[in-house]
N, CA, C, O and the ligand as a Tripos MOL2 file, in Angstrom:
@<TRIPOS>MOLECULE
protein
  305   303    77     0     0
PROTEIN
NO_CHARGES

@<TRIPOS>ATOM
      1 N         120.1090   97.3260   87.6080 N.3       1 MET1
      2 CA        119.4220   98.1550   88.6690 C.3       1 MET1
      3 C         117.9110   98.0160   88.7500 C.2       1 MET1
      4 O         117.3470   97.6510   89.7820 O.2       1 MET1
      5 N         117.2440   98.3360   87.5630 N.am      2 GLU2
      6 CA        115.8070   98.1360   87.5790 C.3       2 GLU2
      7 C         115.5060   96.8070   87.6540 C.2       2 GLU2
      8 O         114.3820   96.6730   88.1390 O.2       2 GLU2
      9 N         116.0940   95.6210   87.3460 N.am      3 PHE3
     10 CA        115.9450   94.1800   87.5900 C.3       3 PHE3
     11 C         115.7220   94.0720   89.1130 C.2       3 PHE3
     12 O         114.7160   93.5170   89.5540 O.2       3 PHE3
     13 N         116.6620   94.6010   89.9090 N.am      4 ALA4
     14 CA        116.7050   94.3140   91.2940 C.3       4 ALA4
     15 C         115.5730   95.1740   92.0640 C.2       4 ALA4
     16 O         115.1590   94.8790   93.1850 O.2       4 ALA4
     17 N         115.1420   96.2560   91.3170 N.am      5 LEU5
     18 CA        114.3210   97.0950   92.0650 C.3       5 LEU5
     19 C         112.8070   96.5100   92.0740 C.2       5 LEU5
     20 O         111.9900   96.8550   92.9280 O.2       5 LEU5
     21 N         112.5310   95.6330   91.0860 N.am      6 ILE6
     22 CA        111.1990   94.9650   90.9850 C.3       6 ILE6
     23 C         110.8070   93.8920   92.1430 C.2       6 ILE6
     24 O         109.7290   93.8640   92.7380 O.2       6 ILE6
     25 N         111.8460   93.0630   92.3270 N.am      7 PRO7
     26 CA        111.6300   92.0880   93.4960 C.3       7 PRO7
     27 C         111.6700   92.7910   94.9380 C.2       7 PRO7
     28 O         111.0640   92.3240   95.9030 O.2       7 PRO7
     29 N         112.4770   94.0150   94.9920 N.am      8 TYR8
     30 CA        112.5920   94.9440   96.0450 C.3       8 TYR8
     31 C         111.1690   95.2470   96.5190 C.2       8 TYR8
     32 O         110.7450   94.9530   97.6370 O.2       8 TYR8
     33 N         110.4250   95.9090   95.4850 N.am      9 ILE9
     34 CA        109.0750   96.4620   95.7250 C.3       9 ILE9
     35 C         108.1630   95.4530   95.9580 C.2       9 ILE9
     36 O         107.2780   95.5440   96.8090 O.2       9 ILE9
     37 N         108.3410   94.4560   95.2130 N.am     10 LEU10
     38 CA        107.3360   93.2850   95.4740 C.3      10 LEU10
     39 C         107.4400   92.7250   97.0340 C.2      10 LEU10
     40 O         106.4790   92.2490   97.6380 O.2      10 LEU10
     41 N         108.6890   92.8590   97.5440 N.am     11 PHE11
     42 CA        108.9250   92.3450   98.7740 C.3      11 PHE11
     43 C         108.5040   93.1860   99.8080 C.2      11 PHE11
     44 O         108.1020   92.7450  100.8850 O.2      11 PHE11
     45 N         108.5950   94.6720   99.4670 N.am     12 LEU12
     46 CA        107.9770   95.4500  100.2840 C.3      12 LEU12
     47 C         106.3220   95.5330  100.4280 C.2      12 LEU12
     48 O         105.7910   95.9150  101.4710 O.2      12 LEU12
     49 N         105.6950   95.1940   99.4420 N.am     13 PHE13
     50 CA        104.1460   94.9410   99.4920 C.3      13 PHE13
     51 C         103.7990   93.8880  100.3890 C.2      13 PHE13
     52 O         102.8950   93.8790  101.2260 O.2      13 PHE13
     53 N         104.7530   92.8690  100.0690 N.am     14 LEU14
     54 CA        104.7420   91.3880  100.8560 C.3      14 LEU14
     55 C         104.7320   91.7500  102.4550 C.2      14 LEU14
     56 O         103.8750   91.2690  103.1960 O.2      14 LEU14
     57 N         105.6530   92.5510  102.8830 N.am     15 ILE15
     58 CA        105.9170   93.0280  104.0560 C.3      15 ILE15
     59 C         104.6480   93.6890  104.7420 C.2      15 ILE15
     60 O         104.2550   93.4040  105.8730 O.2      15 ILE15
     61 N         104.0710   94.6040  103.8990 N.am     16 GLY16
     62 CA        102.9610   95.3970  104.2770 C.3      16 GLY16
     63 C         101.5740   94.5380  104.3270 C.2      16 GLY16
     64 O         100.6100   94.7940  105.0490 O.2      16 GLY16
     65 N         101.6690   93.6570  103.5660 N.am     17 TYR17
     66 CA        100.4630   92.7030  103.5740 C.3      17 TYR17
     67 C         100.6630   91.8350  104.7320 C.2      17 TYR17
     68 O          99.6440   91.6150  105.3870 O.2      17 TYR17
     69 N         101.6970   91.3200  105.1120 N.am     18 TRP18
     70 CA        101.8730   90.4120  106.2260 C.3      18 TRP18
     71 C         101.6780   91.1830  107.4440 C.2      18 TRP18
     72 O         101.0660   90.6980  108.3960 O.2      18 TRP18
     73 N         102.1830   92.3990  107.4680 N.am     19 ALA19
     74 CA        101.9950   93.3380  108.6430 C.3      19 ALA19
     75 C         100.6620   93.6160  109.0640 C.2      19 ALA19
     76 O         100.2900   93.7550  110.2290 O.2      19 ALA19
     77 N          99.8570   93.6970  107.8640 N.am     20 SER20
     78 CA         98.3320   94.1270  108.1120 C.3      20 SER20
     79 C          97.6660   92.9170  108.4520 C.2      20 SER20
     80 O          96.6390   93.0760  109.1120 O.2      20 SER20
     81 N          98.0250   91.6030  108.1370 N.am     21 ARG21
     82 CA         97.3500   90.3910  108.3040 C.3      21 ARG21
     83 C          97.4710   90.1090  109.7930 C.2      21 ARG21
     84 O          96.5600   89.5700  110.4220 O.2      21 ARG21
     85 N          98.6630   90.5010  110.3570 N.am     22 TRP22
     86 CA         99.2070   90.2750  111.8240 C.3      22 TRP22
     87 C          98.7940   91.5190  112.6780 C.2      22 TRP22
     88 O          99.4430   91.7270  113.7030 O.2      22 TRP22
     89 N          97.8910   92.2670  112.3840 N.am     23 ASN23
     90 CA         97.4840   93.3220  113.0660 C.3      23 ASN23
     91 C          98.7200   94.3990  113.4260 C.2      23 ASN23
     92 O          98.8160   95.0060  114.4920 O.2      23 ASN23
     93 N          99.5380   94.4830  112.4190 N.am     24 ARG24
     94 CA        100.6840   95.4880  112.9350 C.3      24 ARG24
     95 C         100.5730   96.6000  111.8350 C.2      24 ARG24
     96 O          99.9560   96.4500  110.7800 O.2      24 ARG24
     97 N         101.2500   97.7440  112.2120 N.am     25 SER25
     98 CA        101.1660   98.8520  111.2320 C.3      25 SER25
     99 C         101.9770   98.5720  110.1400 C.2      25 SER25
    100 O         103.1480   98.2150  110.2710 O.2      25 SER25
    101 N         101.2650   98.7550  108.7650 N.am     26 VAL26
    102 CA        101.8710   98.8190  107.6310 C.3      26 VAL26
    103 C         102.9050   99.6810  107.2630 C.2      26 VAL26
    104 O         103.9380   99.3150  106.7040 O.2      26 VAL26
    105 N         102.6150  100.8700  107.5880 N.am     27 ILE27
    106 CA        103.4270  102.2460  107.3700 C.3      27 ILE27
    107 C         104.9310  101.8240  108.1610 C.2      27 ILE27
    108 O         106.0410  101.8570  107.6290 O.2      27 ILE27
    109 N         104.6430  101.4550  109.4700 N.am     28 VAL28
    110 CA        105.8760  101.2710  110.2920 C.3      28 VAL28
    111 C         106.6920  100.0640  109.6200 C.2      28 VAL28
    112 O         107.9110  100.1610  109.4860 O.2      28 VAL28
    113 N         106.1330   99.1570  109.2860 N.am     29 TRP29
    114 CA        106.9120   98.0350  108.7400 C.3      29 TRP29
    115 C         107.5710   98.1150  107.3720 C.2      29 TRP29
    116 O         108.6610   97.6560  107.0310 O.2      29 TRP29
    117 N         106.5640   98.8840  106.5700 N.am     30 CYS30
    118 CA        107.1480   99.3540  105.2270 C.3      30 CYS30
    119 C         108.3430  100.2490  105.3390 C.2      30 CYS30
    120 O         109.2060  100.2470  104.4610 O.2      30 CYS30
    121 N         108.4140  101.0190  106.4050 N.am     31 LEU31
    122 CA        109.4220  102.0080  106.7820 C.3      31 LEU31
    123 C         110.7990  101.1050  107.1370 C.2      31 LEU31
    124 O         111.8850  101.3090  106.5920 O.2      31 LEU31
    125 N         110.5830  100.2040  108.0220 N.am     32 ILE32
    126 CA        111.5920   99.5650  108.2370 C.3      32 ILE32
    127 C         112.1540   98.6260  107.1680 C.2      32 ILE32
    128 O         113.3520   98.3650  107.0640 O.2      32 ILE32
    129 N         111.2760   98.1840  106.4550 N.am     33 ALA33
    130 CA        111.9130   97.4490  105.1470 C.3      33 ALA33
    131 C         112.7090   98.4100  104.3620 C.2      33 ALA33
    132 O         113.7860   98.0930  103.8570 O.2      33 ALA33
    133 N         112.1510   99.6600  104.2510 N.am     34 LEU34
    134 CA        112.7670  100.7190  103.4130 C.3      34 LEU34
    135 C         114.0760  101.0860  103.9400 C.2      34 LEU34
    136 O         115.0600  101.0820  103.2010 O.2      34 LEU34
    137 N         114.1530  101.4200  105.2330 N.am     35 LEU35
    138 CA        115.1790  101.9120  105.8540 C.3      35 LEU35
    139 C         116.3500  100.8330  106.1180 C.2      35 LEU35
    140 O         117.5340  101.0460  105.8550 O.2      35 LEU35
    141 N         115.9400   99.8730  106.5700 N.am     36 LEU36
    142 CA        116.9660   98.6840  106.9240 C.3      36 LEU36
    143 C         117.1320   97.9200  105.5790 C.2      36 LEU36
    144 O         118.0340   98.1230  104.7660 O.2      36 LEU36
    145 N         116.1020   96.9880  105.4650 N.am     37 SER37
    146 CA        116.2160   96.0590  104.3030 C.3      37 SER37
    147 C         114.8700   95.0090  104.4910 C.2      37 SER37
    148 O         114.5410   94.5600  105.5890 O.2      37 SER37
    149 N         114.2630   94.7490  103.4020 N.am     38 PRO38
    150 CA        113.1290   94.0110  103.5670 C.3      38 PRO38
    151 C         113.4730   92.6200  104.1000 C.2      38 PRO38
    152 O         112.5100   92.0140  104.5700 O.2      38 PRO38
    153 N         114.6640   91.9860  104.1220 N.am     39 VAL39
    154 CA        114.9340   90.8490  104.8920 C.3      39 VAL39
    155 C         114.8790   90.9420  106.3030 C.2      39 VAL39
    156 O         114.2830   90.1290  107.0090 O.2      39 VAL39
    157 N         115.5990   92.0910  106.7840 N.am     40 VAL40
    158 CA        115.5330   92.4350  108.0780 C.3      40 VAL40
    159 C         114.2860   92.6430  108.6340 C.2      40 VAL40
    160 O         114.0770   92.1840  109.7570 O.2      40 VAL40
    161 N         113.2720   93.3540  107.9540 N.am     41 ALA41
    162 CA        111.9060   93.4790  108.2400 C.3      41 ALA41
    163 C         111.0370   92.1070  108.4640 C.2      41 ALA41
    164 O         110.2170   91.9510  109.3690 O.2      41 ALA41
    165 N         111.3350   91.2700  107.5910 N.am     42 ALA42
    166 CA        110.7800   90.0000  107.6150 C.3      42 ALA42
    167 C         111.3690   89.3440  108.7590 C.2      42 ALA42
    168 O         110.4960   88.7920  109.4290 O.2      42 ALA42
    169 N         112.4120   89.2180  109.1770 N.am     43 ILE43
    170 CA        113.1180   88.6320  110.3140 C.3      43 ILE43
    171 C         112.5370   89.1290  111.4910 C.2      43 ILE43
    172 O         112.1230   88.3250  112.3270 O.2      43 ILE43
    173 N         112.4110   90.7720  111.7470 N.am     44 LEU44
    174 CA        111.7690   91.3320  112.9370 C.3      44 LEU44
    175 C         110.3690   91.0270  112.9250 C.2      44 LEU44
    176 O         109.8200   90.9670  114.0250 O.2      44 LEU44
    177 N         109.7870   90.8530  112.0490 N.am     45 LEU45
    178 CA        108.2140   90.5210  111.9100 C.3      45 LEU45
    179 C         108.0460   89.1270  112.5010 C.2      45 LEU45
    180 O         107.1280   88.8890  113.2860 O.2      45 LEU45
    181 N         108.9080   88.2280  112.1330 N.am     46 LEU46
    182 CA        108.8840   86.8340  112.4850 C.3      46 LEU46
    183 C         109.0990   86.8500  114.1060 C.2      46 LEU46
    184 O         108.3380   86.2170  114.8380 O.2      46 LEU46
    185 N         110.0560   87.5260  114.5520 N.am     47 ILE47
    186 CA        110.5590   87.7020  116.0810 C.3      47 ILE47
    187 C         109.3590   88.1340  116.7970 C.2      47 ILE47
    188 O         108.8780   87.4490  117.7000 O.2      47 ILE47
    189 N         108.7700   89.4550  116.3510 N.am     48 PHE48
    190 CA        107.6520   90.0000  117.3380 C.3      48 PHE48
    191 C         106.4260   89.3920  116.9750 C.2      48 PHE48
    192 O         105.4970   89.6590  117.7380 O.2      48 PHE48
    193 N         106.1460   88.5870  115.9440 N.am     49 GLY49
    194 CA        105.2140   87.7220  115.8580 C.3      49 GLY49
    195 C         103.7020   88.3330  115.6300 C.2      49 GLY49
    196 O         103.5100   89.5430  115.5120 O.2      49 GLY49
    197 N         102.8740   87.5580  115.5910 N.am     50 ASN50
    198 CA        101.4600   87.7220  115.4150 C.3      50 ASN50
    199 C         100.8680   88.5530  116.5310 C.2      50 ASN50
    200 O         100.8890   88.1210  117.6830 O.2      50 ASN50
    201 N         100.3420   89.7250  116.2380 N.am     51 ASN51
    202 CA         99.8530   90.7890  117.1860 C.3      51 ASN51
    203 C          98.3410   90.5090  117.3070 C.2      51 ASN51
    204 O          97.7390   91.0080  118.2570 O.2      51 ASN51
    205 N          97.7180   89.7820  116.4520 N.am     52 ARG52
    206 CA         96.1920   89.5050  116.5780 C.3      52 ARG52
    207 C          95.6920   88.8880  117.7930 C.2      52 ARG52
    208 O          96.3720   87.9900  118.2900 O.2      52 ARG52
    209 N          94.4710   89.2790  118.4110 N.am     53 PRO53
    210 CA         94.0700   88.7420  119.5420 C.3      53 PRO53
    211 C          93.6750   87.1330  119.1970 C.2      53 PRO53
    212 O          93.2960   86.7240  118.0990 O.2      53 PRO53
    213 N          93.8710   86.3060  120.4610 N.am     54 GLN54
    214 CA         93.3410   84.8280  120.0970 C.3      54 GLN54
    215 C          92.0750   84.5530  120.6650 C.2      54 GLN54
    216 O          91.7350   85.1600  121.6810 O.2      54 GLN54
    217 N          91.2870   83.6620  120.1050 N.am     55 CYS55
    218 CA         89.9710   82.9730  120.4440 C.3      55 CYS55
    219 C          90.4200   82.2210  121.8430 C.2      55 CYS55
    220 O          91.4320   81.5330  121.9760 O.2      55 CYS55
    221 N          89.4670   82.5000  122.8170 N.am     56 PRO56
    222 CA         89.8440   81.6530  124.0060 C.3      56 PRO56
    223 C          89.3410   80.2600  124.0370 C.2      56 PRO56
    224 O          89.5630   79.4230  124.9120 O.2      56 PRO56
    225 N          88.6700   80.1330  123.0180 N.am     57 ALA57
    226 CA         87.9830   78.7370  122.8080 C.3      57 ALA57
    227 C          88.9030   77.9500  122.0200 C.2      57 ALA57
    228 O          89.3660   76.9670  122.5990 O.2      57 ALA57
    229 N          89.2420   78.1410  120.9310 N.am     58 CYS58
    230 CA         90.1190   77.4120  119.8870 C.3      58 CYS58
    231 C          91.5590   78.0380  119.7130 C.2      58 CYS58
    232 O          92.3130   77.3680  119.0060 O.2      58 CYS58
    233 N          92.0300   79.1230  120.1980 N.am     59 ARG59
    234 CA         93.2610   79.7250  120.1890 C.3      59 ARG59
    235 C          93.6790   80.1130  118.9100 C.2      59 ARG59
    236 O          94.8800   80.2400  118.6740 O.2      59 ARG59
    237 N          92.6710   80.3510  117.9070 N.am     60 ALA60
    238 CA         92.8500   80.7930  116.5600 C.3      60 ALA60
    239 C          92.9530   82.2570  116.6130 C.2      60 ALA60
    240 O          92.2670   82.9410  117.3730 O.2      60 ALA60
    241 N          93.8010   82.7150  115.8150 N.am     61 HIS61
    242 CA         93.9850   84.2150  115.8240 C.3      61 HIS61
    243 C          92.8810   84.8510  115.0210 C.2      61 HIS61
    244 O          92.6540   84.4430  113.8820 O.2      61 HIS61
    245 N          92.1420   85.8840  115.5890 N.am     62 VAL62
    246 CA         90.9470   86.5940  115.1590 C.3      62 VAL62
    247 C          91.2070   87.8630  114.9590 C.2      62 VAL62
    248 O          92.1760   88.4250  115.4700 O.2      62 VAL62
    249 N          90.2380   88.5150  114.0830 N.am     63 ASP63
    250 CA         90.2240   89.8480  113.7810 C.3      63 ASP63
    251 C          89.9310   90.6180  115.2670 C.2      63 ASP63
    252 O          89.1210   90.2390  116.1130 O.2      63 ASP63
    253 N          90.7150   91.6690  115.3370 N.am     64 PRO64
    254 CA         90.5940   92.4220  116.5550 C.3      64 PRO64
    255 C          89.1820   93.0520  116.7870 C.2      64 PRO64
    256 O          88.8230   93.2520  117.9480 O.2      64 PRO64
    257 N          88.4010   93.3600  115.7900 N.am     65 GLU65
    258 CA         87.1400   94.0410  115.6260 C.3      65 GLU65
    259 C          85.9270   93.0810  115.8050 C.2      65 GLU65
    260 O          84.8070   93.4600  116.1490 O.2      65 GLU65
    261 N          86.3150   91.6480  115.5020 N.am     66 ALA66
    262 CA         85.3190   90.6280  115.5680 C.3      66 ALA66
    263 C          84.7420   90.4040  116.9110 C.2      66 ALA66
    264 O          85.3580   90.4850  117.9730 O.2      66 ALA66
    265 N          83.4940   90.1130  116.7500 N.am     67 SER67
    266 CA         82.6290   89.8330  118.0650 C.3      67 SER67
    267 C          82.4450   88.4570  118.3420 C.2      67 SER67
    268 O          82.2280   88.0350  119.4790 O.2      67 SER67
    269 N          82.5410   87.6160  117.1480 N.am     68 LYS68
    270 CA         82.4010   86.1000  117.1430 C.3      68 LYS68
    271 C          83.7780   85.4070  116.4100 C.2      68 LYS68
    272 O          84.3230   85.8990  115.4220 O.2      68 LYS68
    273 N          84.1520   84.3700  116.9840 N.am     69 CYS69
    274 CA         85.3550   83.7390  116.2830 C.3      69 CYS69
    275 C          84.8130   83.0940  114.8550 C.2      69 CYS69
    276 O          83.7720   82.4490  114.7330 O.2      69 CYS69
    277 N          85.6310   83.3700  113.9440 N.am     70 ARG70
    278 CA         85.2400   82.8090  112.4650 C.3      70 ARG70
    279 C          85.6660   81.3540  112.4400 C.2      70 ARG70
    280 O          85.2720   80.6110  111.5410 O.2      70 ARG70
    281 N          86.4080   80.9640  113.3410 N.am     71 HIS71
    282 CA         86.8690   79.4670  113.3060 C.3      71 HIS71
    283 C          85.9180   78.5460  113.8700 C.2      71 HIS71
    284 O          85.5700   77.5350  113.2600 O.2      71 HIS71
    285 N          85.4050   78.9100  115.2150 N.am     72 CYS72
    286 CA         84.4750   77.9860  115.9770 C.3      72 CYS72
    287 C          83.4120   78.6350  116.1980 C.2      72 CYS72
    288 O          82.5240   77.8820  116.5980 O.2      72 CYS72
    289 N          83.0060   80.0190  116.0950 N.am     73 GLY73
    290 CA         81.8120   80.6990  116.2460 C.3      73 GLY73
    291 C          81.5920   80.9870  117.7330 C.2      73 GLY73
    292 O          80.4580   81.3640  118.0290 O.2      73 GLY73
    293 N          82.3770   80.8870  118.5890 N.am     74 SER74
    294 CA         82.2550   81.3090  119.8870 C.3      74 SER74
    295 C          82.4230   82.6130  120.2020 C.2      74 SER74
    296 O          83.3980   83.1960  119.7270 O.2      74 SER74
    297 N          81.5800   83.2560  120.9900 N.am     75 ALA75
    298 CA         81.5840   84.7410  121.2840 C.3      75 ALA75
    299 C          83.0250   85.2120  121.8960 C.2      75 ALA75
    300 O          83.5940   84.5320  122.7500 O.2      75 ALA75
    301 N          83.5060   86.2960  121.4470 N.am     76 LEU76
    302 CA         84.7320   86.8260  121.9360 C.3      76 LEU76
    303 C          84.6310   88.0050  123.1930 C.2      76 LEU76
    304 O          85.6570   88.5020  123.6580 O.2      76 LEU76
    305 ZN         87.4800   80.0500  117.9910 Zn       77 ZN77
@<TRIPOS>BOND
     1     1     2 1
     2     2     3 1
     3     3     4 2
     4     3     5 am
     5     5     6 1
     6     6     7 1
     7     7     8 2
     8     7     9 am
     9     9    10 1
    10    10    11 1
    11    11    12 2
    12    11    13 am
    13    13    14 1
    14    14    15 1
    15    15    16 2
    16    15    17 am
    17    17    18 1
    18    18    19 1
    19    19    20 2
    20    19    21 am
    21    21    22 1
    22    22    23 1
    23    23    24 2
    24    23    25 am
    25    25    26 1
    26    26    27 1
    27    27    28 2
    28    27    29 am
    29    29    30 1
    30    30    31 1
    31    31    32 2
    32    31    33 am
    33    33    34 1
    34    34    35 1
    35    35    36 2
    36    35    37 am
    37    37    38 1
    38    38    39 1
    39    39    40 2
    40    39    41 am
    41    41    42 1
    42    42    43 1
    43    43    44 2
    44    43    45 am
    45    45    46 1
    46    46    47 1
    47    47    48 2
    48    47    49 am
    49    49    50 1
    50    50    51 1
    51    51    52 2
    52    51    53 am
    53    53    54 1
    54    54    55 1
    55    55    56 2
    56    55    57 am
    57    57    58 1
    58    58    59 1
    59    59    60 2
    60    59    61 am
    61    61    62 1
    62    62    63 1
    63    63    64 2
    64    63    65 am
    65    65    66 1
    66    66    67 1
    67    67    68 2
    68    67    69 am
    69    69    70 1
    70    70    71 1
    71    71    72 2
    72    71    73 am
    73    73    74 1
    74    74    75 1
    75    75    76 2
    76    75    77 am
    77    77    78 1
    78    78    79 1
    79    79    80 2
    80    79    81 am
    81    81    82 1
    82    82    83 1
    83    83    84 2
    84    83    85 am
    85    85    86 1
    86    86    87 1
    87    87    88 2
    88    87    89 am
    89    89    90 1
    90    90    91 1
    91    91    92 2
    92    91    93 am
    93    93    94 1
    94    94    95 1
    95    95    96 2
    96    95    97 am
    97    97    98 1
    98    98    99 1
    99    99   100 2
   100    99   101 am
   101   101   102 1
   102   102   103 1
   103   103   104 2
   104   103   105 am
   105   105   106 1
   106   106   107 1
   107   107   108 2
   108   107   109 am
   109   109   110 1
   110   110   111 1
   111   111   112 2
   112   111   113 am
   113   113   114 1
   114   114   115 1
   115   115   116 2
   116   115   117 am
   117   117   118 1
   118   118   119 1
   119   119   120 2
   120   119   121 am
   121   121   122 1
   122   122   123 1
   123   123   124 2
   124   123   125 am
   125   125   126 1
   126   126   127 1
   127   127   128 2
   128   127   129 am
   129   129   130 1
   130   130   131 1
   131   131   132 2
   132   131   133 am
   133   133   134 1
   134   134   135 1
   135   135   136 2
   136   135   137 am
   137   137   138 1
   138   138   139 1
   139   139   140 2
   140   139   141 am
   141   141   142 1
   142   142   143 1
   143   143   144 2
   144   143   145 am
   145   145   146 1
   146   146   147 1
   147   147   148 2
   148   147   149 am
   149   149   150 1
   150   150   151 1
   151   151   152 2
   152   151   153 am
   153   153   154 1
   154   154   155 1
   155   155   156 2
   156   155   157 am
   157   157   158 1
   158   158   159 1
   159   159   160 2
   160   159   161 am
   161   161   162 1
   162   162   163 1
   163   163   164 2
   164   163   165 am
   165   165   166 1
   166   166   167 1
   167   167   168 2
   168   167   169 am
   169   169   170 1
   170   170   171 1
   171   171   172 2
   172   171   173 am
   173   173   174 1
   174   174   175 1
   175   175   176 2
   176   175   177 am
   177   177   178 1
   178   178   179 1
   179   179   180 2
   180   179   181 am
   181   181   182 1
   182   182   183 1
   183   183   184 2
   184   183   185 am
   185   185   186 1
   186   186   187 1
   187   187   188 2
   188   187   189 am
   189   189   190 1
   190   190   191 1
   191   191   192 2
   192   191   193 am
   193   193   194 1
   194   194   195 1
   195   195   196 2
   196   195   197 am
   197   197   198 1
   198   198   199 1
   199   199   200 2
   200   199   201 am
   201   201   202 1
   202   202   203 1
   203   203   204 2
   204   203   205 am
   205   205   206 1
   206   206   207 1
   207   207   208 2
   208   207   209 am
   209   209   210 1
   210   210   211 1
   211   211   212 2
   212   211   213 am
   213   213   214 1
   214   214   215 1
   215   215   216 2
   216   215   217 am
   217   217   218 1
   218   218   219 1
   219   219   220 2
   220   219   221 am
   221   221   222 1
   222   222   223 1
   223   223   224 2
   224   223   225 am
   225   225   226 1
   226   226   227 1
   227   227   228 2
   228   227   229 am
   229   229   230 1
   230   230   231 1
   231   231   232 2
   232   231   233 am
   233   233   234 1
   234   234   235 1
   235   235   236 2
   236   235   237 am
   237   237   238 1
   238   238   239 1
   239   239   240 2
   240   239   241 am
   241   241   242 1
   242   242   243 1
   243   243   244 2
   244   243   245 am
   245   245   246 1
   246   246   247 1
   247   247   248 2
   248   247   249 am
   249   249   250 1
   250   250   251 1
   251   251   252 2
   252   251   253 am
   253   253   254 1
   254   254   255 1
   255   255   256 2
   256   255   257 am
   257   257   258 1
   258   258   259 1
   259   259   260 2
   260   259   261 am
   261   261   262 1
   262   262   263 1
   263   263   264 2
   264   263   265 am
   265   265   266 1
   266   266   267 1
   267   267   268 2
   268   267   269 am
   269   269   270 1
   270   270   271 1
   271   271   272 2
   272   271   273 am
   273   273   274 1
   274   274   275 1
   275   275   276 2
   276   275   277 am
   277   277   278 1
   278   278   279 1
   279   279   280 2
   280   279   281 am
   281   281   282 1
   282   282   283 1
   283   283   284 2
   284   283   285 am
   285   285   286 1
   286   286   287 1
   287   287   288 2
   288   287   289 am
   289   289   290 1
   290   290   291 1
   291   291   292 2
   292   291   293 am
   293   293   294 1
   294   294   295 1
   295   295   296 2
   296   295   297 am
   297   297   298 1
   298   298   299 1
   299   299   300 2
   300   299   301 am
   301   301   302 1
   302   302   303 1
   303   303   304 2
@<TRIPOS>SUBSTRUCTURE
     1 MET1         2 RESIDUE 1 A MET
     2 GLU2         6 RESIDUE 1 A GLU
     3 PHE3        10 RESIDUE 1 A PHE
     4 ALA4        14 RESIDUE 1 A ALA
     5 LEU5        18 RESIDUE 1 A LEU
     6 ILE6        22 RESIDUE 1 A ILE
     7 PRO7        26 RESIDUE 1 A PRO
     8 TYR8        30 RESIDUE 1 A TYR
     9 ILE9        34 RESIDUE 1 A ILE
    10 LEU10       38 RESIDUE 1 A LEU
    11 PHE11       42 RESIDUE 1 A PHE
    12 LEU12       46 RESIDUE 1 A LEU
    13 PHE13       50 RESIDUE 1 A PHE
    14 LEU14       54 RESIDUE 1 A LEU
    15 ILE15       58 RESIDUE 1 A ILE
    16 GLY16       62 RESIDUE 1 A GLY
    17 TYR17       66 RESIDUE 1 A TYR
    18 TRP18       70 RESIDUE 1 A TRP
    19 ALA19       74 RESIDUE 1 A ALA
    20 SER20       78 RESIDUE 1 A SER
    21 ARG21       82 RESIDUE 1 A ARG
    22 TRP22       86 RESIDUE 1 A TRP
    23 ASN23       90 RESIDUE 1 A ASN
    24 ARG24       94 RESIDUE 1 A ARG
    25 SER25       98 RESIDUE 1 A SER
    26 VAL26      102 RESIDUE 1 A VAL
    27 ILE27      106 RESIDUE 1 A ILE
    28 VAL28      110 RESIDUE 1 A VAL
    29 TRP29      114 RESIDUE 1 A TRP
    30 CYS30      118 RESIDUE 1 A CYS
    31 LEU31      122 RESIDUE 1 A LEU
    32 ILE32      126 RESIDUE 1 A ILE
    33 ALA33      130 RESIDUE 1 A ALA
    34 LEU34      134 RESIDUE 1 A LEU
    35 LEU35      138 RESIDUE 1 A LEU
    36 LEU36      142 RESIDUE 1 A LEU
    37 SER37      146 RESIDUE 1 A SER
    38 PRO38      150 RESIDUE 1 A PRO
    39 VAL39      154 RESIDUE 1 A VAL
    40 VAL40      158 RESIDUE 1 A VAL
    41 ALA41      162 RESIDUE 1 A ALA
    42 ALA42      166 RESIDUE 1 A ALA
    43 ILE43      170 RESIDUE 1 A ILE
    44 LEU44      174 RESIDUE 1 A LEU
    45 LEU45      178 RESIDUE 1 A LEU
    46 LEU46      182 RESIDUE 1 A LEU
    47 ILE47      186 RESIDUE 1 A ILE
    48 PHE48      190 RESIDUE 1 A PHE
    49 GLY49      194 RESIDUE 1 A GLY
    50 ASN50      198 RESIDUE 1 A ASN
    51 ASN51      202 RESIDUE 1 A ASN
    52 ARG52      206 RESIDUE 1 A ARG
    53 PRO53      210 RESIDUE 1 A PRO
    54 GLN54      214 RESIDUE 1 A GLN
    55 CYS55      218 RESIDUE 1 A CYS
    56 PRO56      222 RESIDUE 1 A PRO
    57 ALA57      226 RESIDUE 1 A ALA
    58 CYS58      230 RESIDUE 1 A CYS
    59 ARG59      234 RESIDUE 1 A ARG
    60 ALA60      238 RESIDUE 1 A ALA
    61 HIS61      242 RESIDUE 1 A HIS
    62 VAL62      246 RESIDUE 1 A VAL
    63 ASP63      250 RESIDUE 1 A ASP
    64 PRO64      254 RESIDUE 1 A PRO
    65 GLU65      258 RESIDUE 1 A GLU
    66 ALA66      262 RESIDUE 1 A ALA
    67 SER67      266 RESIDUE 1 A SER
    68 LYS68      270 RESIDUE 1 A LYS
    69 CYS69      274 RESIDUE 1 A CYS
    70 ARG70      278 RESIDUE 1 A ARG
    71 HIS71      282 RESIDUE 1 A HIS
    72 CYS72      286 RESIDUE 1 A CYS
    73 GLY73      290 RESIDUE 1 A GLY
    74 SER74      294 RESIDUE 1 A SER
    75 ALA75      298 RESIDUE 1 A ALA
    76 LEU76      302 RESIDUE 1 A LEU
    77 ZN77       305 GROUP 0 **** ****
């Protein structure tokens, strides 16, 4: 049981990190992973996709608070 718990917790952290990278609520996605399953949360995260705004010049995903694109340097 303890052996199964370690990768489960690691996966939970991964979901949280992934959610934060994609500008999604870490708490909500960790709860989904806890209540349903980390696998289900990962699939849902893939379906809902990246929530970060895109740079109009290079289409790269940028930080929502950024004033300049860190990829091409154009103003957002
Ligand atoms: Zn750009």
